[in-house]
Structures are given as C-alpha cells and as structure tokens.
C-alpha angles and dihedrals in degrees: 000000000000099000124189089229123034135178115251135169088271095049131260111359127195105195094184091056098037095232145101125228112224094345120208093214135032109285134172096249126025131179102201122201098200142337103267112121096245090059103030113051125177122243105051119136097233134357134207116201147119124295089250093048093049091045091056094041090054089048092057107029128075121234133018121320117209109208150168111215113193123181120252109284095013113139114231125189114230115171110304094346143072115229127195131176122223127187117275099187090223103114134329109313095004114154147184115227119230113199117193115183123218092230095068093250125141120311113236130207124196110195102193108195113332145166129199099207119104113261124181092205096063145026115288119257116261125201108230115201114227148148098241123030125194106196134181121238109193092141096023094146125098090238089073107082114142129230122234103285088220087061092047092053090046089059093043093053094044091050091051092050088049092051093046090052089056095044092251117144108230116224122189116195106215137154111262098233119053105345094056091053092046090051091047089053089057100046123108101230092195089075093073145288121330121216126186133199116251091254089061096050098072099050089042091057089050090053089051093050087052090058097256109150111231131162121259114274134187127217107263096231137125092277093060097035093104092052095051099043109110106350096040134097122213126201114204139156114264091251092073093059110122097008128133087249095063093044092064088069090059109140125212090269092044129245129303118198134198136185117224108202145117089246089070086079089080117082112243096027091105092058091047091055091045094230135139097234140012125211119196109224122136136181090211127081116263124226097281091043091053092048092046092051093051091050094048095045088067089222119157094189119051128184114200124202142169122032122006093007097146095053094045094046093049090049090052091051098043103035104027102031095234131145096247126175136173119248110206121232134190093223111079101167127066096297132226140050116082091209088071136057090212095050134212130327 
C-alpha cells in the first residue's frame, strides 16, 4: 500500500511533503508534535512546530533552532501536501499534525501524545476529522480510566495540609516538563511555600511567558531549605528521590513523598516506586479517551503506536470494525522527559 506516511529508520516519513514527523535522528526537515525528548530531537535542519513547542525546545537545546512557527489551524504548504497543527492537550504547545495530500488522497492525522481532559496549563484538545488516524496508546488498556482531576487535586492539597500540620515536608515526584506545570496550576498556594527542583524552573518560566497562570515558587536549593522544611511542598523529577539533595529539606516530622502519574492507577506501583502515596494524574488519554477520539475522528484506518498498541489495535479491529494496524516505535517506556530514564507519563 502506497501510504502517505511510512515508518523508516529515522521515524515517520512523508515523501510527498518532504518531511519527517517527530524523527528519531537528525533530518533536514522535521515537523514536531511537542517538546518532550522522545519527540523533539536536536540537530535537524529546520523544524515546524507551534510557538509553545519551539520556546520549550529553545530552553532545553543548545545552539540555534531554525523553525517555522504556524498558529494552530494555519495551513502550511510542504512539498505536495498541506499541513496544519491542532491542539493535542498534552503539554504547552503540543499539537496533532494534519496532512492533506495534493492528489486528493486520504487525509492523515498524527496525534503525537494527547489527553482529552481539561487542563489550565495547556491548550485544550481538539478532535481533527480525518481518513487515517495515527494515535498513541500509552495507556491503551481498559484498566486505565482516570479520576476527575479536580478530585485528584483535592486529595493532593489535603495531603499537603495534613503533612504540614505534622511538620512533614511534602515532596511530589513529577516530570519536569508538562506534569510539573499542570500540578503547579492545581496547587493551593495558601497551604505553604512551594519549591521546585532546578530542572523544573526552566520549563515553568516558559509557561509563565506564554501567559499560563501558576503560583509563585522558589528554587529548592540550600538557600531556601529553611523556608521549605515542614510546611513546604517540593516538586522534583523522580530521579531526585532518595538523594542527599532531597534530605536537606527534611522537616521536624520528616519527609513524605508521592508519585503523580497515570501508572499509579495500577495496584502495586506505589510500592515499586518506594513512595508514601500515589496520585493518579496523567497527561495521556485513558482507555475511554482513546476510543472516543478514534470514533469522533471518523477515521476508517487507525494506526496505533507506543504502549499497549497490539491490544488497542486488536480491539479496534474486532469491536469497532476498523482497519487497524500497529506502528512500531523505538520508544517502549512511558516516553518523554529527557531528565528521566523512564520518561514522561
């Protein structure tokens, strides 16, 4: 089958447009869905991405980045195709890529990573009608159904208040780009001071520059350790858990840690992460969100990539009668944040 988009050793390639989508290696022309490291790599000749994505890439990558920065929904000519970017709701600037060929063939949409829940820290997800949909499936199993985020934040803030009352410093393990800023947007800053790991500072500044409202934070360093001990809450990447850096924030009642992740939906994950609490909050679509997106797209062919791709593709074939296929990926973990080996959730 002569598909508009095919998998190559460099990633997804659109020959008609002369570009790759989220390439795995440096290429002359890259269309990037969002700024996480498994989607946005340095060294490409020229990028096409949203303003939010390029700003985050420039904050994290050395050297100059040559880029075209269309508005959401703006139609851009690339080779023999017309490309537009549409909100994916994953992190700031995240986009789905719509590709329309000049020859009148099927319109393709590549979702990248996405979530369908409202999130004040990034642009709201938009369903994009198409003929062929390439969807992620990080949480493509029926066990993954998310709680109301408002309830999750109520639990987080209540746990923080309880810890502060007992002189226990609260630590939330979150990924530095996207999840940390989403958590910040949901925190009740009246509980106490908020400190952030150095890896969280840069992305948070980009979010503020984009107009996202977030509470004031301090750098969680030796200078501010006294302020944070006991009543404070610290946001840090999971890699800092159990380190000497974290122990210097120990309050009179000790430290309590929690992991904020979609993986906390699975019983036993909290023990595996060696944390006191787990809060289920993901920046990816859950099972119902994935199925709803497929239905609303109108696509009759659906490629599935990343995570539980075989399970979701089989369900789409057997239960929904769609022509569904697996799109291989070099990333088999959670995907995402270059500050972590386990990636972004």
